[in-house]
C-alpha positions as CSV (number, residue, x, y, z in Angstrom):
1,M,8.1,-40.0,-21.6
2,K,4.3,-39.2,-20.9
3,A,2.1,-38.5,-23.9
4,Y,-1.5,-38.1,-24.7
5,V,-2.5,-40.9,-27.3
6,V,-5.3,-42.0,-29.6
7,E,-4.8,-46.0,-29.0
8,N,-6.4,-47.1,-32.1
9,A,-8.7,-46.2,-35.0
10,T,-12.1,-46.8,-32.9
11,V,-11.3,-43.8,-30.6
12,D,-13.7,-40.9,-31.4
13,S,-14.0,-39.0,-28.2
14,L,-11.7,-37.0,-25.8
15,D,-12.9,-39.4,-23.1
16,Q,-11.0,-42.0,-24.7
17,V,-7.8,-40.1,-25.1
18,K,-5.2,-41.6,-22.6
19,L,-2.1,-40.3,-20.9
20,V,0.4,-43.3,-21.3
21,E,4.3,-43.8,-21.0
22,L,6.1,-44.1,-24.2
23,D,9.8,-44.3,-25.5
24,K,11.3,-41.1,-26.6
25,P,11.0,-40.6,-30.5
26,R,13.7,-41.8,-32.6
27,L,15.1,-39.1,-35.0
28,A,15.0,-39.5,-38.6
29,V,17.3,-37.3,-41.0
30,G,16.9,-33.7,-40.7
31,E,15.1,-33.8,-37.5
32,V,15.7,-32.7,-33.8
33,L,14.4,-33.9,-30.4
34,V,12.8,-31.3,-28.6
35,K,12.0,-31.4,-24.8
36,V,8.6,-29.7,-24.8
37,H,8.0,-27.0,-22.4
38,A,4.7,-25.5,-23.7
39,T,2.0,-26.5,-26.1
40,G,-0.8,-24.6,-27.5
41,L,-4.3,-26.0,-27.8
42,N,-6.4,-25.8,-31.1
43,P,-10.1,-26.7,-32.1
44,V,-8.3,-28.9,-34.7
45,D,-7.0,-31.0,-31.9
46,Y,-10.3,-32.3,-30.5
47,K,-11.5,-32.4,-34.2
48,L,-8.9,-34.8,-34.8
49,V,-9.7,-37.1,-32.1
50,E,-13.3,-37.2,-33.2
51,G,-12.6,-37.6,-36.9
52,G,-9.2,-39.5,-37.1
53,N,-6.6,-39.5,-39.9
54,S,-6.1,-42.2,-42.3
55,S,-2.2,-41.4,-42.1
56,W,-1.9,-42.2,-38.3
57,A,0.1,-45.1,-36.9
58,Y,-1.1,-46.2,-33.4
59,P,-0.7,-45.3,-30.7
60,H,-0.7,-41.8,-32.1
61,V,0.5,-38.9,-30.0
62,L,-1.7,-35.9,-30.4
63,G,-0.6,-32.1,-30.8
64,L,0.3,-29.7,-33.3
65,D,1.5,-26.6,-31.6
66,M,5.0,-26.8,-29.5
67,A,7.7,-24.7,-27.9
68,G,10.7,-26.1,-26.2
69,E,14.4,-26.9,-26.1
70,I,16.5,-28.8,-28.6
71,V,18.3,-31.8,-26.7
72,E,19.4,-33.9,-29.6
73,L,20.4,-33.3,-33.3
74,G,19.4,-36.0,-36.1
75,E,21.7,-36.7,-39.0
76,G,22.2,-33.8,-41.3
77,V,21.3,-31.0,-38.9
78,T,23.9,-28.3,-39.2
79,D,22.2,-25.1,-38.5
80,W,20.7,-25.8,-35.0
81,S,22.3,-26.8,-31.8
82,T,21.3,-28.3,-28.4
83,G,20.1,-25.8,-25.9
84,M,18.2,-23.7,-28.6
85,R,14.8,-22.4,-27.5
86,V,12.6,-23.2,-30.4
87,S,8.9,-23.6,-31.5
88,G,7.1,-25.1,-34.6
89,H,3.7,-26.0,-36.0
90,L,3.9,-29.7,-36.6
91,N,2.4,-31.9,-39.2
92,L,-0.9,-33.6,-38.0
93,T,-0.3,-36.7,-40.0
94,K,2.8,-37.4,-37.8
95,N,3.2,-38.0,-34.0
96,G,2.6,-34.8,-32.1
97,C,3.7,-32.6,-29.3
98,F,1.0,-33.5,-26.4
99,A,4.2,-35.3,-24.9
100,E,7.2,-34.5,-22.9
101,Y,9.4,-35.0,-26.2
102,V,8.8,-34.7,-29.9
103,S,11.0,-34.9,-32.8
104,V,10.5,-32.5,-35.5
105,P,12.0,-31.6,-39.0
106,T,13.9,-28.4,-38.7
107,Y,12.1,-26.5,-41.6
108,E,9.3,-25.6,-39.5
109,L,11.3,-24.3,-36.4
110,A,12.1,-20.8,-35.4
111,Q,14.2,-19.8,-32.5
112,I,12.5,-18.0,-29.8
113,P,13.7,-14.6,-28.9
114,E,15.1,-14.4,-25.4
115,N,12.2,-11.9,-24.1
116,V,9.5,-14.3,-25.4
117,S,8.3,-17.0,-23.0
118,Y,7.7,-20.8,-24.0
119,E,3.8,-20.1,-23.5
120,Q,3.8,-17.1,-25.5
121,A,5.5,-19.0,-28.3
122,A,3.3,-22.0,-28.0
123,A,0.3,-19.5,-28.6
124,M,1.7,-18.3,-31.6
125,L,1.5,-21.0,-34.0
126,C,-1.5,-22.7,-35.7
127,G,-3.9,-19.7,-35.1
128,A,-1.3,-17.0,-35.5
129,L,0.4,-18.3,-38.5
130,T,-3.0,-19.0,-40.1
131,A,-4.0,-15.5,-39.3
132,Y,-0.6,-14.3,-40.7
133,Q,-1.3,-15.8,-43.9
134,T,-4.6,-14.4,-44.3
135,I,-3.0,-10.9,-44.2
136,N,0.7,-11.1,-45.3
137,R,0.4,-14.1,-47.8
138,K,-3.0,-14.4,-49.4
139,P,-4.5,-10.9,-50.4
140,N,-3.0,-8.0,-52.3
141,L,-3.1,-5.2,-49.9
142,N,-2.0,-2.4,-52.5
143,N,-5.6,-1.1,-52.7
144,V,-7.2,-2.3,-49.5
145,H,-8.3,0.1,-46.9
146,T,-10.9,-1.6,-45.0
147,V,-11.1,-5.2,-43.5
148,L,-13.8,-7.3,-41.8
149,V,-12.3,-10.1,-39.6
150,Q,-15.1,-12.7,-38.7
151,A,-14.8,-14.1,-35.2
152,G,-12.3,-11.6,-33.8
153,S,-12.2,-13.2,-30.4
154,G,-10.8,-16.5,-31.9
155,S,-7.3,-17.4,-32.1
156,V,-7.3,-16.7,-35.8
157,G,-9.5,-13.7,-35.8
158,S,-7.7,-11.8,-32.9
159,L,-4.3,-12.2,-34.3
160,A,-5.6,-11.3,-37.9
161,V,-7.1,-7.9,-36.6
162,Q,-3.7,-7.2,-35.1
163,F,-1.8,-8.0,-38.4
164,A,-4.1,-6.0,-40.3
165,K,-3.7,-2.9,-38.0
166,L,0.0,-3.2,-38.4
167,H,-0.7,-2.3,-42.2
168,G,-2.7,0.8,-41.2
169,L,-5.9,-0.8,-42.2
170,R,-9.3,0.3,-40.7
171,V,-10.6,-3.1,-39.3
172,A,-14.1,-4.1,-38.2
173,T,-14.6,-7.5,-36.4
174,T,-17.3,-9.7,-35.1
175,C,-17.8,-11.2,-31.7
176,S,-20.5,-12.6,-29.2
177,T,-21.9,-10.3,-26.4
178,G,-19.7,-12.1,-23.8
179,K,-16.6,-11.5,-25.6
180,V,-16.7,-8.0,-26.6
181,D,-14.4,-6.7,-23.9
182,F,-11.7,-9.2,-24.8
183,T,-11.9,-8.4,-28.4
184,S,-11.4,-4.8,-27.7
185,R,-7.8,-5.7,-26.7
186,T,-7.2,-6.5,-30.6
187,G,-7.2,-2.9,-31.3
188,A,-10.2,-3.3,-33.9
189,D,-11.7,0.1,-34.9
190,L,-15.2,-1.5,-34.9
191,I,-16.5,-4.3,-32.8
192,I,-19.7,-5.9,-34.0
193,D,-21.7,-7.9,-31.5
194,Y,-23.5,-10.4,-33.9
195,K,-25.9,-11.4,-31.3
196,T,-27.5,-8.0,-30.9
197,Q,-26.3,-6.3,-34.0
198,N,-26.8,-6.5,-37.8
199,V,-23.5,-7.3,-39.2
200,A,-24.2,-6.3,-42.7
201,Q,-25.8,-3.1,-41.5
202,E,-22.9,-2.1,-39.5
203,V,-20.3,-2.8,-42.1
204,E,-22.3,-0.7,-44.6
205,E,-22.1,2.2,-42.2
206,F,-18.6,1.4,-41.5
207,T,-17.7,1.8,-45.1
208,D,-20.0,4.7,-46.3
209,G,-22.0,2.0,-48.3
210,H,-19.2,0.8,-50.3
211,G,-18.5,-2.4,-48.6
212,V,-15.2,-3.9,-47.2
213,D,-12.3,-4.2,-49.4
214,L,-11.0,-7.6,-47.7
215,I,-13.0,-10.1,-45.6
216,I,-11.1,-12.9,-43.4
217,D,-13.5,-15.8,-42.5
218,P,-12.3,-18.4,-40.2
219,V,-15.9,-19.6,-39.4
220,S,-17.3,-21.8,-42.2
221,G,-18.1,-22.0,-46.1
222,A,-21.5,-21.4,-45.3
223,E,-20.8,-18.2,-43.4
224,A,-18.1,-17.1,-46.0
225,E,-20.9,-17.2,-49.0
226,S,-22.7,-14.2,-47.1
227,D,-19.5,-12.5,-47.0
228,F,-19.7,-11.5,-50.7
229,D,-22.7,-9.4,-49.8
230,M,-20.5,-7.1,-47.8
231,L,-17.5,-6.7,-50.3
232,A,-16.8,-3.7,-52.0
233,Y,-15.9,-3.6,-55.8
234,N,-12.4,-5.5,-56.1
235,G,-13.1,-7.0,-52.9
236,Q,-11.1,-10.0,-51.6
237,L,-12.3,-12.8,-49.5
238,V,-9.8,-15.2,-47.4
239,T,-11.6,-18.3,-46.3
240,I,-10.2,-20.8,-43.9
241,V,-12.5,-23.3,-42.8
242,G,-14.5,-24.1,-46.1
243,V,-14.7,-22.8,-49.6
244,P,-18.3,-21.3,-50.5
245,P,-20.0,-21.8,-53.7
246,V,-19.4,-18.8,-56.1
247,D,-21.7,-16.9,-58.7
248,S,-19.0,-16.7,-61.6
249,N,-21.2,-13.8,-63.1
250,R,-21.4,-12.0,-59.8
251,M,-17.7,-12.6,-59.3
252,F,-16.8,-11.1,-62.6
253,A,-19.3,-8.3,-62.6
254,N,-17.7,-7.1,-59.2
255,A,-14.1,-8.2,-59.7
256,F,-14.1,-10.2,-56.6
257,S,-11.2,-12.6,-55.9
258,M,-11.1,-15.4,-53.2
259,A,-8.0,-17.2,-51.6
260,V,-7.9,-20.2,-49.3
261,V,-5.6,-20.9,-46.4
262,N,-4.7,-24.5,-45.4
263,L,-1.6,-23.9,-43.2
264,G,-0.9,-27.5,-42.4
265,G,-1.1,-28.5,-46.0
266,A,2.1,-27.4,-46.4
267,H,3.7,-30.3,-44.8
268,E,2.4,-32.8,-47.4
269,S,2.7,-30.6,-50.3
270,G,6.3,-31.9,-51.6
271,N,7.3,-28.1,-52.1
272,P,10.3,-27.5,-50.1
273,E,9.9,-23.7,-50.5
274,Q,6.3,-23.8,-49.1
275,K,7.5,-26.0,-46.1
276,R,10.3,-23.9,-45.3
277,D,7.8,-20.9,-45.2
278,L,6.2,-22.4,-42.0
279,G,9.5,-21.6,-40.3
280,R,10.0,-18.3,-41.7
281,M,6.4,-17.1,-41.0
282,N,7.0,-18.4,-37.5
283,A,10.3,-16.4,-37.0
284,E,8.4,-13.3,-38.4
285,V,5.7,-13.6,-36.0
286,L,7.8,-14.3,-32.9
287,E,9.9,-11.0,-33.8
288,L,6.5,-9.1,-33.8
289,V,5.9,-10.5,-30.3
290,S,9.4,-9.8,-29.0
291,D,9.0,-6.2,-30.5
292,G,5.7,-5.7,-28.6
293,K,3.9,-5.1,-31.9
294,V,1.6,-8.2,-31.3
295,D,-0.1,-9.5,-28.1
296,P,-0.7,-13.5,-28.1
297,L,-3.5,-12.7,-25.8
298,L,-2.9,-15.7,-23.4
299,G,-5.8,-17.0,-21.9
300,E,-5.4,-19.6,-19.2
301,I,-2.3,-21.7,-18.8
302,L,-3.1,-25.2,-17.9
303,P,-0.8,-27.8,-16.3
304,F,0.0,-31.0,-18.3
305,D,-2.6,-33.2,-16.4
306,R,-5.5,-30.8,-17.3
307,L,-4.8,-30.9,-21.2
308,I,-8.1,-32.8,-22.0
309,D,-10.0,-30.3,-19.9
310,G,-8.6,-27.5,-22.0
311,L,-9.7,-29.2,-25.3
312,R,-13.1,-29.6,-23.7
313,M,-13.3,-26.0,-22.7
314,L,-12.4,-25.1,-26.6
315,K,-15.0,-27.6,-27.9
316,N,-17.6,-25.8,-25.5
317,H,-16.6,-22.3,-26.3
318,E,-15.8,-21.8,-22.7
319,N,-12.3,-20.1,-23.1
320,I,-11.5,-16.4,-23.4
321,G,-8.0,-16.0,-25.1
322,K,-5.4,-18.6,-26.4
323,L,-5.3,-21.8,-24.1
324,V,-1.7,-23.1,-23.5
325,V,-0.6,-26.0,-21.4
326,S,2.8,-25.8,-19.7
327,I,4.6,-29.1,-19.4
328,A,6.9,-28.9,-16.1
329,Q,9.7,-31.3,-16.1
């Protein structure tokens, strides 16, 4: 099979990633072999190339988000069958799905509804499941009325806005000037162009001076530190990329709370319920797409031979919408 690989631990740039011929993966107990039809591209993909991972064996096959067809069952697999259309978010410490075939444990899989394409399913994994956690797993929404989603044009932010709107929340989001039109497709109540507008001032007006009840921040720990200035009393911050330093006195005085999302960490958690939740969330998100309640906001769909071009586009912030690669076989 063809696969994009990091050949050894000295590789640290996309220019060194190679498309090679490998044997099909062998199946472990509880795994299935999937013929990959589409794969979603994520910033973590190029970051892993540049930074590596100490758990990798070489050559390492890249790729975390796949949608395809089960073609073989491993020992102990009883609830899945060949021919099923499935998708899953993979373990970054294992060989991935930038390949024609991939072996995956069944706990992370969900069956793709008939009216959802492989490309749509591949677009609703790393970013979408992270966004789903920021709204449907981490915060307590009982007394939440307003939300600020940072980076609403990104793969996490654009879905977090949509998930928040499904709860009837008023949502503000930020983006750059060139992505305002795209971000309007998320359904946000307020779009703040952080290049030309003062975000804190816009949030103050949006909330009548009270601050937002919930902030979703997929940008950085440093960015998240300033989020506390925009939180309402009892406000909640959900951070994804980094954890900001906190002032314990200020946290107590304002009854702030903070949660951290690390989607892929569930694979290595050793907790079977947390691992199975990857598949449960996947199924729930796909059902929302199937019902027309959430838009994957697909951008360009690239052929397999342009996969590295797609990762470069991500790195250079040149994409609008979710980048997906179709693997014709």
